[in-house]
N, C-alpha and C positions, 0 to 999 in steps of 0.2 A: 558717593560716587555720583549719582544723578538725582537731583531733587524733584525732576518732573516724573519720576516713576511712581505711580499711584499704588496704594495698597490694594492687594487683590483679595485679602481675606476680610470680608466686610461682615459685620454681625447681622445684617438684614437679608442678606442673599449670597449664594455662592457666586465665585467668579465664572464668567462664561469662557468657552473655548477661545473666542475671539479676544477677550481680554488677556487671556494667559499667552496667547500668540503674540499679540502686540507688545506686552511686557518683554517677552523673550526676544523679539526682533529688537526692540530698543536696547536691550542689554547687550546683544551680539553687536550691534552698531557702535555702542559706547566702547566696549572692550576692543574691537578690532580696528576702531578708528575709521571705519568706512561707512558711509550712509548707504551707498550702493556699491557692492564688490564689482571687480572686473569679471569677464566671463570665466576666466581661469580659476577664480576664487569662488564662483557663484555655488558650486556643489557643496564646498566646505561650509560656507556661510549658511546655506539652507539647513544642511545637516546639524549645525550647531543650534539653529533656531528650534529645530525638531526636538533635539535631545534636551534642550532647556525647558521647552514646553511640556515635554513628558515628564521631566523630573519635577517641574513646579506642579504639575496636575497630581503627581503622586504625593507630593509634600502636602498640598492643600486638602487632598482626600484624607490623609492620615491624620491631619490636624482637626478637621471638622467631622470626620466620619461620613461625609457626604459625597456624592459624586458631583462632578463639574456639570453645570446646566448647559444645555444646548439650545 
């Protein structure tokens, strides 16, 4: 899909909330085809980033057993 998305589950430290958000934003941009959505689509775009961030945080927490650092 996109080679520039970096791995978030690193052995030396947990992913930060910011790293998770940035990865989710990059994913939504890639899937939607928009770098910046129109005003009409902004709410859907932002909701998708939130949903993916939350799902990613749950996944990483279940894999490592640790909370995301803040």
